[in-house]
Every structure is written in C-alpha cells, then in structure tokens.
C-alpha positions in Angstrom: 102.1 60.9 101.9 103.4 62.2 105.2 101.9 65.2 106.7 103.9 68.4 107.2 104.1 70.3 110.5 102.8 73.9 110.2 103.5 76.6 112.8 101.6 79.8 113.0 101.8 82.7 115.4 99.0 85.2 116.4 99.6 88.3 118.5 96.9 88.8 121.1 96.3 92.3 122.6 95.4 92.6 126.2 94.2 89.8 128.3 96.1 87.4 130.6 97.3 83.9 130.3 94.4 82.8 132.5 91.8 84.3 130.2 93.4 82.8 127.1 93.9 79.5 128.9 90.1 79.2 129.6 89.3 80.0 125.9 91.7 77.3 124.5 91.4 74.6 127.1 87.8 74.3 128.2 84.7 73.1 126.4 82.9 76.3 127.1 85.9 78.4 125.9 86.3 76.3 122.7 82.6 76.7 121.9 83.1 80.5 121.6 85.4 80.2 118.6 86.5 76.7 117.6 83.4 74.5 117.3 79.6 74.9 117.7 79.4 72.4 120.6 82.2 70.9 122.6 82.0 68.1 125.3 84.7 66.4 127.2 84.9 63.2 129.1 88.2 62.3 130.7 90.7 63.3 128.0 88.4 62.9 125.0 86.9 66.1 123.5 84.0 65.8 121.1 83.7 68.7 118.7 80.6 69.4 116.7 80.1 71.8 113.7 76.6 72.3 112.3 74.2 69.4 112.5 76.4 66.7 110.8 80.1 67.1 111.4 81.5 65.6 114.6 85.1 64.7 115.4 86.8 63.5 118.6 90.3 64.5 119.8 92.3 63.1 122.7 94.0 65.6 125.0 97.5 64.3 124.8 99.3 67.1 126.6 98.4 70.0 128.8 100.3 72.5 130.9 98.2 75.0 132.8 98.3 78.5 131.4 100.8 77.3 128.7 99.6 74.8 126.2 97.1 72.2 125.1 97.8 69.5 122.5 95.1 67.3 120.9 95.3 64.3 118.6 92.3 63.6 116.3 91.2 60.1 117.1 90.4 59.4 113.5 93.9 60.4 112.3 96.1 57.4 111.5 99.3 59.4 111.9 100.1 59.1 115.6 102.6 61.9 115.5 100.2 64.5 114.2 98.4 66.8 116.6 97.2 70.3 116.9 98.6 72.5 119.7 97.7 75.8 121.1 100.5 77.4 123.1 100.5 80.7 125.0 103.8 82.6 124.8 104.5 85.6 127.0 107.3 88.0 126.1 108.5 89.5 129.3 110.4 92.3 127.5 107.4 93.6 125.5 104.7 92.1 127.7 103.0 90.8 124.5 101.1 87.5 124.4 101.3 85.3 121.4 99.2 82.2 120.6 101.3 79.7 118.7 99.3 77.2 116.7 101.0 74.0 115.5 99.1 71.6 113.2 99.8 69.0 110.5 98.7 69.2 106.9 98.7 66.9 103.9 101.1 68.0 101.2 99.4 70.7 99.1 96.9 71.6 101.8 99.1 73.9 103.8 97.5 77.1 102.6 94.0 75.8 103.3 95.0 74.9 106.8 96.5 78.3 107.4 93.3 80.0 106.1 91.2 77.8 108.5 93.3 78.8 111.5 93.5 82.4 110.5 89.7 82.4 110.4 89.3 80.6 113.7 91.8 82.9 115.5 90.1 86.0 114.1 86.9 84.7 115.6 88.7 84.0 118.9 90.0 87.6 119.0 86.5 89.0 118.0 84.5 87.1 120.6 87.1 87.5 123.4 88.2 91.1 122.8 91.8 89.9 122.5 
C-alpha cells in the first residue's frame, strides 16, 4: 500500500530561526530531542535509540535556517521523507515548525502521536 503524506504544525514561542535551525539540522541538536545518539558523515545521518535501534537517513534537501529533509535509507518508497521546516510569520512574528512525514494507511494517528511527543521534548529541552 502507498504511504500517505502527513503535515503537522507546531507553534514555537521565542527563539530565532538560528536557534531552531541548530536544533533540527545538527547531530548535537537532534540528540537533544529526536534520538539518543546522532552521527553524520557527508549526507548520511545515523540515528540511535536505546541500545538496539539504529536507522540511517540521507539528507536530501537543506536550506539554511529554513528546512531539512531526510529520506530513511531502508525505506523502499523513494518519494517518502521527513521534513522539518521553519516558518516565520512576519505579521505576528510567530515561528512555526512544520513537520511533513509519510505513514502507512492506518498508522497516521501513531505517527502524529510520535511527532507530538518528539516536538514536546524539543520545546521542553530548548525552552521554545
């Protein structure tokens, strides 16, 4: 079955694009909220959770202070990715983190819960 694209938006209080950029785009930043250990070599990021789970993702797109897009190397669907995009609203001066990911049919709610949990951790550890 084909995966479905899921988009989620999370309001961030305070902070700047630069602070958020470091949290979503660097191994050190990603270790604070996304995975227990993150390494990168060229465009391949290795994510570790606990002692046993490891996944690799290729950085397929990056625009400084705007977005990062990764594709899991073990995902057979080439079009699927997960993206973290910083959106600044000039009118309200609010920052939003837009998350785009792909889910198997029937797993959309689980995916949203996972991202809700991860973004709550991001907010808690960063003060955003």
